[in-house]
N, C-alpha and C positions, 0 to 999 in steps of 0.2 A: 851718758850721765848716770850716776848712781843715785837712785831714788831712795829716800828714807823709808824704813819699814813703817807701815801703817799699823798702829797698835790696835789690838782687838777692842771692840766697843764694850761698854759695861754689859755684863752677862744678862742683867734684867731686861735689856733692850730686846734680847732674843728669846728670853725665857727658855733657855736650853734645858734639856732633860736632866733630871737628877743624876748625879755622879758622872756627868759628862761636861764638866766645867773646863776641861783642857783636852788637847789632842791625845796626850798619853793615856788619859783615863778612857777616852773613846776607843782607842786601839785595844786596851786591855779588857774592856768590858763588852766587846762586840764580836760575835761570829754570826754568819748568815743563818745558821740553824736556829739561833735565838729569834731572828726576825719573823720566821714563819709562825711563831707563837702569837704574833700580833694579827695574823691573817686567819681566816676561818676555814678555807678549803671547801670543796663542794660537799653538800649533804651526801653522806654515804661514801665519802672518800673522793680523791682526785683534786685537781687544781685547775682553775680557769681564770685568766686575767680579768675577763668581764665581770665575773662574780665578785672578785676581790675589789674591783674598781667601782662597782655600782650596787649590786644587790646586797652585799655585806652591810652597807650603811643603812639600808632599809631595815634589815633584820635587827640592827642596833638602834633603831628608833630615830634615825636622821633622814628619813625619806623626804621630808619637806624642806630640807636644806637645799639651797640653790647650787646646782652642779655647773650649769652653763649660763653665763651671762653674755648673750650674743648681741653684737652691734653690727648691723648691716652697712653696706656701702652708702646707703641713703641716710644713715644716722638713726634708723629705727632700732629699738632695743627689745629683745625678747628674753625671758627668763625661764629656765627649765630646771625643775627640781630633780633630785636623785630618783624620786618615784617616777617622774616623767621620763627620765633617761632609761629607767628600767622598762617601762611600758613600751617605749619606742623601739628599744633594742630587742625586746621580746617579740614584738610584731615583725621586725625584719627577720629574726631567726625563723619565725613561722613562715614568712614569705619564702625564704630559701628552701625550707622543707617542702613547701607546696610545689616549688619549681623542680624538685628532684635533685637538689644540690646536696651532696653527702659530705660526711666528715672527711677532712683532708683536702677537699676541693679548694681552689684558689679563687677568691672574690676580691676584685680590685675596685678602687674608687678613684675617679678622675674628674675632680670638680673643685670649685672654690670652697672656702670655709663657711659652710652653712650647717645648721643643726643636723640635717639629714646625713651628712658625712659622718658625724660622730655616732649617730644611731646605727648607721650601716657597719662601722668598724666594730662596735661592741656586739651588735647582733650577729655579725660574722663569727666572732670569737665564741659566742654562746652556742652557735650551731656546730662548733668543732671544726670550722673551716679556717683557712689561712687567709688573713687579711693582707692586702697589698696596696697601701695608699700611693698615689702618683701625684707629683706636683702638677698643678693645673696649667702651668705655662709651658709644659713640655710640648714639643712638636710631635707630629705623627710618627716620625722615625724613633725618637727616644721612647715614647710611650709604647709604640708597637713592639719594639725590641723586648721590652720588659714583659708585656702581656704574652707575647709568643713564647719567650723562654720559660715563663712560669706555667704555661698551659692554662691560662685563666678561663674559668667556666662562666663567670658573671662579671659584667662591668657596670658599675653604677656611675652615671655621668650626667652631664647637663646639656641643654640645647646649644650652649656656646661651644661645645666640643664636637658637635656633629660632623663638621668638615674633617676634623682630624680622625675621628672614629671611622668615617667612610674611607679615608685614605689608607688606614691600616687594617681594616677588617679582612681583606683578602688574604692576609698573612696569619689570620687567627682561626684556624680550622676547629679548635677546641672551644671557642667562645660560643656559648649557647644562648645567653640572655643579655640584653642591653636594657638597663633600667634608667629611665630619664627622670631627673629631679629638677624641678623649676620652683624654687622656694617661694611660697605664697601664691603660686599660680597653678593653673591647669595647663600642662604643656600640650601642644599640638604634636601628635605622634607621627612618625614616619614608619613605613613597613618594617616589621621585625622588632619594633621597640615596645617596651612595656612602661606604663606610667607608675611612678612611685606611689602617688596618691591612691590610684585604683587598687594597687596591690595591698597597701597598708590598711585601707579603710575596712576591709573584710577580714584582716588577719587578727587572730586572738591576741590579747595583750598579756597573757600568761604563757610561761614556757619553762619546761624542765630542761636545764642546760645539758647538752650532750656531754657524756662523761669524757673528760680529758685529763690526762696525767701530766706530771711535770715535764716529761720529755716529748709531749705531742707538739708538732709545729703550730705556731700561732701567728707569727708576723714575718713578712718577707720584705726586706729593704734592698734596693739595688745600689751598688757603689761602683763608680767608674774608675778606670785606670788610664794609663798613658796609651795603651793600645788595646785593640780587641773590643768585644762587647762588654757591657756592664755585667756585674756579677751579683746574683741574688743571695744575700746573706740571710740565712734562715734562723729565726729565734723561736724558742719554745716557751710554753706557759710558765716554766720555772723562772723565766726572766723577771716575772712580777716581783720576786724578792729583791732584785736589784733596783727596780723602779721605786718600790715602796721605801726601801732603806735609804736610798739617796735623796728621795723626796723629803724624808724625815730629817736626815743628818746633814745633808749638803744644802738643800734648798730651805731647810728649817721651816717646813710647812706646818701650820697649826690649823685646827678645824675652822677657825673664824677668819682665816686669811682670804683676801681677794688676790688671786694670783694671775699674772699675765705672762705667758710664754709667747713671744712674737713669731716663733718658727711655724712655717707651714706644715700641716700634717703629711704632706708628700715627702718630707725628710724625716730621718730617724728622730731628730730632736722634737719634731712636732707630734710624734706619737709617744715616745718615751717620756717626754717632759711637757707636752701639750695635752696629753690624755692620761697615760698610765700612772705616772708619779703623782700628779695632783689628785686624780680621782681615787687612787688607793689611800691617799691621806685625807680624803673627804673634804677638800676645800672647794671654794667657788672659783671656776676658771673663766677669765675673760676671753672671749673669742671675737677677734676683730677682723671683719671681712675685708676692710679697706687696705690699700697699699701704704707704703712709707711716706710720711710727711712729718717733719720734726714737730711742727705745731700741732698736728692732729694727734700724734702719739702722746704728747704732753697733755692734750685735752682728754684722751682716753684715761690716762692715769688720774687726772683731776676728777673727771666725771664719775668714774666708777670706784674711786678711793682705793686704788690698787696698793697693796701692801708689799708684795713680793714680785719683782720684775726680772725676767730672764730673757735676755736678748743677745744679739750677735755683735762681734767686733766691727763688722762693716756698718751696722746701724749706729753703733756708738760713735764711730768716726764721722758719720754723716750728721749726727747730733752735734758733735764738736764743730763740724764745718758750719753749722747754722748759728754758732756763736754762744758765748757765755751768758748773754743778756736774755735770750729767748726763754730759758726755763724760769727766769725770775718773774715772768708774766703769768705763771700758772701756780696753783696751789698743789705742790707735790709733797705736802707734809704727811700724807698717808703712808708714803714709802718708808719701809724700815730695812729693806734688804734688796740689793741689786746684784745681778750676776751676768756673766758673759759666757757664750758657748759658740762653737762652730769652727773656730781656728784660734791660735794663740792671740791673746790680747796684749797689745803694745803697752808698756808701762805708763806712757804718757796718758793713755785713756783711763787707766786706773786712777791716776792722780786727778785728772780732769773731772771725773765723776764726783770725787769728794769736794772739789772746788765749786762745780757748777750746780750740782743737785744735792750736795750735802752728804753723799754716800759714795764710797769707792765701789767699783765693780769688782766682784770676786770672780776670778777666772777659774776654769777647770778644764780637764782634758779627758776625752774619751773618743771612741770611733763608732762608725756604723757597726763594725764587727763586735765591739765590746758590749753594745746594747744598753749600757748605763754608764754613769760617771765612774771613772777609775781613780783619778787624781784630782784634788780640789783644794781651793783656799776656803777653809771652813770658817763659819762665823765665830768659832771659839778660838781661833788662833790668829796671830798677826799676819798681815799680807806683806809679802815681798813683791812689789810691783814688777811685772814681767815673768814671775814664776807661775808654774801650773799648780803649785801647792804640794800637798803630801797625799800618799795613797789612801784610798777608801779602806776603812777597817775590813779585814777579810781578804784584801787584795795584796798580793806580793808583786811589787813592781821593781824593776831593776834596770840599770844601765850596764850593758854587758859587752864583752868583746865577741869575736867571731866564734869562739869556743864555748860561749855561754857563761864565762866567768865574770863576776861583777867588777866593774871599773871603779877605781878610787874616786872619792868626791873630787869634783873639779875637772875630771877627765871625760871627754865626750865618748859616747858609744851608742849602740842600738838600744832604744827604749823597748823593753820587753815585759811581759806579764806571765806569771805562772798560770797555766790553764786550770779551769775547773770552776770559775765563778758562775753564779746562776744565770746571768744574762749573756754569757758568751755565745756567739753564734755557733751553730752545730754543723753547718756545712755551707758551701756555695751550691745553690740549686743546679743540679745536673753538671757539677764541676768539682767532684771530690778530689781529683789530683791537685787542682789549684788550692783547695782548702788545706790539704796536707802540707803543701809547700810553705804554709805560713807558720809552721811549728818546727823548732830546731833545738836540740839539746835540752828538752824539757821546758822550753819557753815558747810562748806565742810572740812572734816577731812582728811588731806593729808597723814597721816601715818608717818610723820616725827616729830621729837622732836626738839625743838629749844628754844632760849631765845632772848630777846631784850636787848639793853643797853640804857643808859640815852639819847643818841643821836638818838634813833629810828632805829639803825642798827639792822638787824636780824643775828643771829648766829646759824648755824646748829650744832646739838648735835648728831643725829643719827636717823636711822629708829626706830620707836617705839619698834619694836621687836628686835632691836640690842642693846638697852641701857643695860648696865651691872650694876647689883646691887651687889656691893662687900662690905661686912661688913656695910651695911646701906648707903654707898656712891653710888650715881648714876653716872656712868662714861659713857661718850659718846665715842664710839670707834674712831671717827674722830679726837678727841683731842689727843689721844694716838698715832694714826697713824701719825699725823702731827709732833709730837715730834720726833718720831723715824726716819722719813725721813730727819730730820735735821742732823742726824749723817752722816759723809762723806762716810760710807760704805753702807748705805741703799738706795736701789733704790725705793722699794715699801714696804708697810706694810698693813697687814690686821689684825684686832683685834676682838676677840670674848670674851664672858663670858663663863667660864668653871665651871660647878657645883663643889662646895666645901662644905664639911660637916660643916665646921666652919664658913667661910665667906659668905656662900650662893653661891657666885660666885667669881672666881678669874679672873683677866685680863690675857688673853693669846694672844701673838702676833705671827704672821707669817710674815717673812720678806724675800724679795729677795735682793741680793747684787749687787752692781755695779761691772763692770768689774775691775779685779785686786784685788778683795777681795775674800777670801775663808772662808767657814763656819768653826768654831772652838769653843771649849768651852771657850777659852780666849775671842773671839769676843762676844760670847753670854753674858758673864759676863760684858764685857765693855758696851754692849748695855743696859743691865739692870741698871747699875750704871748711865749711861747717862740719861736714862728715869727717874730714881728716882730723880736725881738732878733737872731735868726740871719740873717734874710733882708732886713730892712727893711720898713717899712710898705707900700711900693708893690708888693711881691712876695708878702707873707704873705697867708694866706687871710683873707677878710672873713667867711666863714661856715664852720662846721664841724658836720657831722652825725656821729653815732655809728651804726655798723651792726654787726650780728652777724657778717656776712661780706661781703666784696667780690665782685662778679660777676667771675669769671675764666674764661678758656678752660680746656679740659681739660688743656692743657699748662702752665697756671699763670700766664698773662699777665692782668694786671688789665685789664678791658674798660672803659676810660674812656668810650668812646662810649655804652656801655649805662648807665653812671651818669648821663651827660648826658641821654640820651633819657628815662630814668625821672624825672629831676629836672624836665624841661621838658614831660613828657607827649608826647614825640615817638615816631614809629614806631621800634621797636627794631632793624629790619633783620635781617640774617642772624644767628641765634642758634644755629646748628647746632653750634658748638664750645663753647657755654656749659656750664660745669661744673654738674652736677646739684646 
């Protein structure tokens, strides 16, 4: 289905900045070197993410503005000002110094979304150390691999993780300190553990930030592949330019916004857009400790009067599954802008947002390696549902052939970026050859396939290793998945190429059903006909299987390679990020 373009809203709804009333003006009036003029830099020179995210606002007289609006699993609510965030992060930086932790050492956090996690991340950055947030639901193998590879010196964790920590500790000879956080309680310690509360109560709440420059390492995020161990993408303090700029121009954050990014800090989105972008723009961030529930999420928006909401396609599809009537039971009138992140957003979900909550979801594209948003559907330009949007000012993106030459509009190729943007990863930790392999002919090769249209919008086709060659036709799985979820029975779809002696590959789909629908041969045939009508017989699936759930990463991405491995009986590769 070709969805109509969603016109941009009246500009006064977004109060966009002067001279940025259209995308062309934004492109012409922006370079990253201008953005740094909005930031302060460290006193005496240097650049530090924590200073720009927290202390800068205190110096500008906004120390009493709420930084963290935290809601616990039990419904309790706590508010922390930027001054509070500064004091807590200063204390933790002093704790690290007292423990003998030095600039450049790796400090990892492995716990749920509690205020101490945020204080630890910013305190680590103030101390000149490298922060490494881990998703709290990781098992001991996934967490242990990352800690061992990074040579972590400090682990900040919770009592709930003790069994995992015990299982992986023998593999961590460089780990010197385990700090236990039990929010609102005094934890019972086991041998070798330190209590967060004990360490913090005697630590001074003032701190002179360790001198860091733009190229000093700041953040390490691990990204998994189809084989081998996960890779640690290292980002530097200069990345804050990308966080701040995209927070301003893509998220359209304003100082009085109540902003909610639903991503866990254990993933790059949860730090870049759950911490760094909102904090550098001085907004109030909602931190919700609880898990997903459609009704609870709508309650969070209603209770805290959220104005800007950034969530994931998987969550949006689950909201869709809960029905169009549910959001009508809540007051969502505070929302003015909604966005999607994590994987390409199906066009149906964009249109559903406008119908069900009154706002379309604006999709964007970036990766762990890019550090910040590269391509986006901006609030100042029309949305083409299913498109990633257009490049961030200062970013040169292209769809190229194997020799690095741009492909004409409409033709598929490798999605690539010209290196040199501020938030670009600087290496894979202890794996420089792998890092170098990502660059070719003057481009960073993202591993995604895409195309552009005549208006300069970018369209995602699939991961390079996901594209299906069926009888000479190159089929992007995302296109087929998007068509299938338009059927009223389908909640989610995952599509792979299955080897075929005649066609080389055939398109095979795996679908989960919405409540009220049951798998049957009749429904399978109906879905096949539905897809053929929408896509044509050469692109539509030749086989469809029903599953209770699709294998997904813990950040919500459908793992097509795992579907293919299971279908063909192949090794499953790295499953450290697989959702339980």
